[in-house]
N, C-alpha and C positions, 0 to 999 in steps of 0.2 A: 413336554408340557405336562403339568400335573394339576389335578383339581383338588380343591379343598373347600369345605363348608366351615367358615369361621364360627366360633362359639357365639351363640345368640343370634345368628343370621340364618335365613332360610334359603339363600341362594348361593350358588357356587361362585368362586373366583378361580381363575386359572393362573398357575405359576409358569413363568418362562425362565429357563436356565440357559445362560449363554456362557460357553467355555472359551477361554483364551489363554495365551501365555505371554510372558514378558521376559526380557533378557535378564540373565543372572546379574548383570551390572546395574540394573535399575533399583531405585529406592522403593521398597515395597509399600511403605506408608504413603509415599507420594502416589504410587500406582493406585492404591485403595482410594485415596481422596479424589483423584482425578476421575477414576472410573465411576464411583458413586455419583459424583456431581454431574458427569456427562449423562448418565441414565436419568437422573432426577430432572434434569433440565430439558431433555429431548424426547422422552418417552411418555405417552399417556398411560400411566400405571395407577394402580389402586394406592392412594396416598395413606390409607389406613394401615398398610403394612410397609415397613421400611424396605428399601433396596438393600440387598445383602451381598457381600463378597466374601468368598471362602477360598483361601489358598489350598490346593488339593494335592499337588505333587511337585517333586523336582523332576522335570522331564529331561529328555536327551539334550535339548538346546534351549529350554525355557523353564521358568517357574510358572506352573499352570494354576489357573483359578476358575471358579464358577461365579458368575453374577446371577443373582436371583431377584426377580421382581414379579409382582402379581398384577393381573389384568382383571378389570371388571367385565369386559366384553368377552364372551365365550366363543364367538365366531372364529373359525379357522383363519379367515382373512385378517381379522383384527390381530390375531396372534402373530401371523406372518409379518404384518405391517409393523407391529411393535418390535419384533425381532430384528427386522431390517433397519428400523430407525436406531435401535440400540447399537447395532454393528457399526453403522455410519458414524454415530455420535462418539462411540468409543475410539474408533480409528482416528477421527479428527482431533479429539481431545489428547490422545497419545501423541500424535504428530506435533501438536502445539506445545506439548510439554517435554519433548525429546525422550519419550518413552518408546522403547523398541519392542515390536512384535517380531521375534527372530524367525528367520527361515530355518527349516530343518537342516541340520548339518550331518554330513556323512564323512566319516574318516576312511580313506582308502589306504590299505596297507600293501605296499609294493615290495615289502621285504627290504626296504632301504634302512640302513642303520644310521643313527645320529643325524648329522647334517649333510649326508651325501646328496649330491645334486641329482634330482629326478631326471633332468634332461640328459645328463651323462649316462644314467642307467638305461634309459630308453634307447639311446643312440648306440649303445655298445661300447662307448669309450672306456667305461669302467673295466670291461673285460680286456680291452686292448692294453690299458695301462698296467694291468696286473701281470701280463706276459713278459 
């Protein structure tokens, strides 16, 4: 959460940043459009400042982004409520538009070359076949 006093105003508004990632196979313009619309429709945010989306990195299993929106209410509970509503709205909108939030992927290297069968390697058949 970050605080800012807009030019010409005497009170603070609070910014909320929500980070997420989408599959490398997803259309990033569609992701942007769907995410912005989801937040604008579901979250009680300061309408004087636009909801913003910034792509931030190529992650291990996703293209990551930050959604930023501003709140009028500075209470911690209001921030948490807005953040929760944003997460639920974003997940629902992505599901409805076949946009994937990928699970982290781990590649395990068992020293297997090419298309050798892991089951064979684990059972010792590979060693028996080589003798």
